[in-house]
Residue frames relative to the residue before (quaternion, step in Angstrom):
aa qw qx qy qz dx dy dz
M 1.0000 0.0000 0.0000 0.0000 0.00 0.00 0.00
E 0.6019 0.5656 -0.3401 0.4497 3.50 1.10 -0.71
E 0.6405 0.5221 -0.3118 0.4691 3.55 1.05 -0.77
T 0.6368 0.5176 -0.3208 0.4729 3.61 1.04 -0.72
E 0.6449 0.5060 -0.3129 0.4798 3.55 1.02 -0.84
K 0.6296 0.5324 -0.3252 0.4631 3.58 1.06 -0.80
K 0.6560 0.4993 -0.3105 0.4733 3.59 0.98 -0.87
N 0.6516 0.5086 -0.3113 0.4690 3.59 0.97 -0.86
S 0.6436 0.5226 -0.3117 0.4642 3.54 0.99 -0.86
T 0.6568 0.4982 -0.2988 0.4808 3.57 0.98 -0.86
L 0.6452 0.5222 -0.3088 0.4644 3.55 1.01 -0.84
I 0.6628 0.4908 -0.2974 0.4810 3.59 0.94 -0.87
T 0.6373 0.5200 -0.3253 0.4666 3.58 0.97 -0.84
G 0.6599 0.5045 -0.2997 0.4692 3.58 0.94 -0.87
A 0.6480 0.5136 -0.3137 0.4668 3.58 1.01 -0.82
V 0.6508 0.5075 -0.3134 0.4698 3.59 1.00 -0.85
I 0.6459 0.5082 -0.3210 0.4707 3.59 0.96 -0.84
A 0.6523 0.5072 -0.3096 0.4705 3.60 0.96 -0.86
L 0.6430 0.5210 -0.3146 0.4649 3.58 1.01 -0.82
V 0.6629 0.4933 -0.3000 0.4766 3.57 0.91 -0.92
A 0.6490 0.5081 -0.3168 0.4694 3.59 0.95 -0.86
S 0.6362 0.5267 -0.3187 0.4650 3.60 1.02 -0.79
L 0.6650 0.5021 -0.3023 0.4629 3.56 0.92 -0.90
I 0.6524 0.5013 -0.3149 0.4731 3.59 0.95 -0.85
T 0.6633 0.4949 -0.3043 0.4717 3.59 0.92 -0.91
G 0.6488 0.5174 -0.3144 0.4610 3.60 0.96 -0.83
A 0.6582 0.5028 -0.3065 0.4691 3.57 0.94 -0.89
F 0.6446 0.5118 -0.3131 0.4739 3.58 0.98 -0.84
T 0.6567 0.5151 -0.3070 0.4573 3.59 0.95 -0.89
V 0.6566 0.5015 -0.3083 0.4714 3.58 0.92 -0.87
A 0.6569 0.5052 -0.3117 0.4649 3.60 0.91 -0.87
T 0.6570 0.5083 -0.3066 0.4648 3.58 0.95 -0.86
Q 0.6568 0.4976 -0.3105 0.4740 3.59 0.93 -0.87
H 0.6290 0.5338 -0.3301 0.4588 3.58 0.98 -0.81
Y 0.6553 0.5092 -0.3133 0.4616 3.58 0.89 -0.91
F 0.7193 0.4467 -0.2679 0.4597 3.60 0.77 -0.99
N 0.6008 0.5372 -0.3626 0.4680 3.61 1.11 -0.57
N 0.6594 0.4927 -0.3039 0.4797 3.59 0.96 -0.85
E 0.6405 0.5188 -0.3207 0.4666 3.57 0.99 -0.80
E 0.6515 0.5121 -0.3080 0.4674 3.57 0.98 -0.85
K 0.6403 0.5149 -0.3177 0.4732 3.60 1.01 -0.81
R 0.6457 0.5233 -0.3193 0.4552 3.58 0.97 -0.85
V 0.6688 0.4875 -0.2962 0.4767 3.57 0.91 -0.91
Q 0.6527 0.5126 -0.3176 0.4586 3.60 0.95 -0.83
L 0.6239 0.5281 -0.3315 0.4711 3.59 1.03 -0.75
Y 0.6362 0.5209 -0.3173 0.4725 3.58 0.97 -0.86
L 0.6817 0.4835 -0.2927 0.4646 3.59 0.88 -0.93
D 0.6380 0.5199 -0.3274 0.4642 3.59 1.02 -0.76
E 0.6567 0.4989 -0.3090 0.4737 3.58 0.97 -0.86
K 0.6404 0.5203 -0.3227 0.4638 3.56 1.00 -0.80
K 0.6481 0.5077 -0.3119 0.4743 3.60 0.98 -0.86
D 0.6461 0.5140 -0.3202 0.4646 3.60 0.95 -0.85
F 0.6424 0.5175 -0.3196 0.4661 3.59 0.99 -0.79
V 0.6645 0.4905 -0.3024 0.4758 3.59 0.90 -0.92
D 0.6405 0.5167 -0.3253 0.4658 3.60 0.97 -0.80
A 0.6490 0.5077 -0.3144 0.4713 3.58 0.99 -0.81
C 0.6414 0.5113 -0.3210 0.4734 3.59 1.01 -0.77
D 0.6397 0.5188 -0.3179 0.4696 3.58 0.98 -0.83
E 0.6580 0.5006 -0.3083 0.4705 3.57 0.94 -0.86
Y 0.6294 0.5281 -0.3295 0.4651 3.57 1.02 -0.80
M 0.6738 0.4873 -0.2987 0.4683 3.59 0.90 -0.91
K 0.6187 0.5321 -0.3400 0.4674 3.60 1.04 -0.72
Q 0.6622 0.4973 -0.2996 0.4737 3.58 0.92 -0.93
Y 0.6486 0.5170 -0.3180 0.4593 3.58 0.99 -0.82
R 0.6540 0.5047 -0.3213 0.4630 3.62 0.91 -0.87
Q 0.6542 0.5000 -0.3206 0.4682 3.58 0.95 -0.83
W 0.6392 0.5187 -0.3228 0.4671 3.58 0.95 -0.84
R 0.6543 0.5183 -0.3116 0.4540 3.59 0.94 -0.90
E 0.6562 0.4960 -0.3188 0.4710 3.60 0.92 -0.83
L 0.6471 0.5173 -0.3179 0.4610 3.58 0.98 -0.82
M 0.6937 0.4673 -0.2834 0.4692 3.59 0.85 -0.92
F 0.6164 0.5382 -0.3422 0.4618 3.59 1.02 -0.76
Y 0.6588 0.4907 -0.3099 0.4788 3.58 0.94 -0.86
A 0.6620 0.5192 -0.3148 0.4394 3.59 0.87 -0.94
I 0.6810 0.4724 -0.2886 0.4793 3.60 1.01 -0.72
Q 0.7727 0.4070 -0.1930 0.4473 3.57 0.84 -0.99
R 0.5413 0.6678 -0.4129 0.3010 3.63 1.07 -0.45
D 0.7388 0.3828 -0.2276 0.5058 3.59 1.08 -0.60
S 0.4367 0.7080 -0.4558 0.3165 3.57 1.27 0.05
V 0.2776 -0.7670 0.5602 0.1446 3.58 -0.86 1.00
S 0.6192 0.6061 -0.3425 0.3632 3.57 1.01 -0.81
S 0.8010 -0.0866 0.0657 0.5888 3.59 0.88 -0.82
K 0.2542 -0.7530 0.5888 0.1471 3.51 -1.08 0.73
P 0.1532 -0.8014 0.5724 0.0820 3.58 -0.08 1.23
T 0.6184 -0.5086 0.4266 0.4205 3.53 -1.28 0.22
L 0.1579 -0.8120 0.5594 0.0528 3.53 -0.60 1.18
A 0.5530 -0.6348 0.4394 0.3134 3.54 -1.16 0.65
F 0.7603 0.3016 -0.1655 0.5510 3.60 1.18 -0.47
E 0.4806 -0.6960 0.4643 0.2627 3.56 -1.01 0.84
N 0.8148 -0.0122 0.0491 0.5776 3.58 0.99 -0.79
T 0.7147 -0.4631 0.3192 0.4158 3.52 -1.34 0.15
L 0.6113 0.5531 -0.3550 0.4409 3.60 1.04 -0.69
E 0.6518 0.5021 -0.3052 0.4794 3.58 0.95 -0.89
F 0.6302 0.5285 -0.3155 0.4732 3.56 1.05 -0.83
T 0.6707 0.5091 -0.2976 0.4498 3.59 0.89 -0.97
Q 0.6544 0.5033 -0.3097 0.4717 3.58 0.95 -0.85
A 0.6571 0.5023 -0.3083 0.4700 3.58 0.95 -0.87
Y 0.6448 0.5152 -0.3230 0.4631 3.59 1.01 -0.82
Q 0.6612 0.5043 -0.3141 0.4582 3.60 0.90 -0.86
K 0.6409 0.5020 -0.3234 0.4823 3.61 1.00 -0.76
W 0.6465 0.5121 -0.3223 0.4647 3.58 0.92 -0.89
R 0.6682 0.5039 -0.3052 0.4543 3.59 0.87 -0.93
S 0.6430 0.5177 -0.3160 0.4676 3.57 1.01 -0.83
D 0.6589 0.4963 -0.3029 0.4773 3.60 0.94 -0.88
F 0.6450 0.5256 -0.3110 0.4593 3.56 0.99 -0.87
D 0.6678 0.4916 -0.2973 0.4732 3.58 0.92 -0.91
L 0.6379 0.5215 -0.3221 0.4662 3.56 1.00 -0.81
A 0.6631 0.5193 -0.3035 0.4454 3.59 0.95 -0.88
Y 0.7674 0.3367 -0.1831 0.5141 3.57 1.05 -0.73
G 0.5695 -0.6712 0.3472 0.3235 3.57 1.25 0.48
R 0.4508 0.6660 -0.4778 0.3535 3.56 1.11 0.50
S 0.3602 -0.7153 0.5506 0.2355 3.54 -1.05 0.72
K 0.6766 -0.5004 0.3507 0.4108 3.56 -1.27 0.25
E 0.6063 0.5620 -0.3672 0.4262 3.63 1.10 -0.56
V 0.6564 0.5050 -0.3085 0.4680 3.58 1.03 -0.78
K 0.5568 0.6561 -0.3622 0.3582 3.56 1.19 -0.61
Q 0.5487 0.6610 -0.3803 0.3426 3.62 1.16 -0.50
S 0.5691 0.6442 -0.3785 0.3434 3.62 1.12 -0.50
């Protein structure tokens, strides 16, 4: 009977050691996953902010190019000395392009159409 108790005691000791090892391994795994999940979120946030910045720069450059074409046309359309290649065929096309540009510009800077009257 003593031998049976010894085997049971050894079995229980082994089970307790396995349980403790499992708990330690599980805790380590959870902590590691938490760290890497947070790191991944941080990197993704950085990449999202970088993409938003690049998109904003692209939009700014697009607005600037459109403004430049509009102003170039407005200055050169009445020029008699030379007729450079213009981005717009006529004043109506210019007016429509200007109105679209102004609407996009106001939308980008959060202005409503009522404020546009100034």
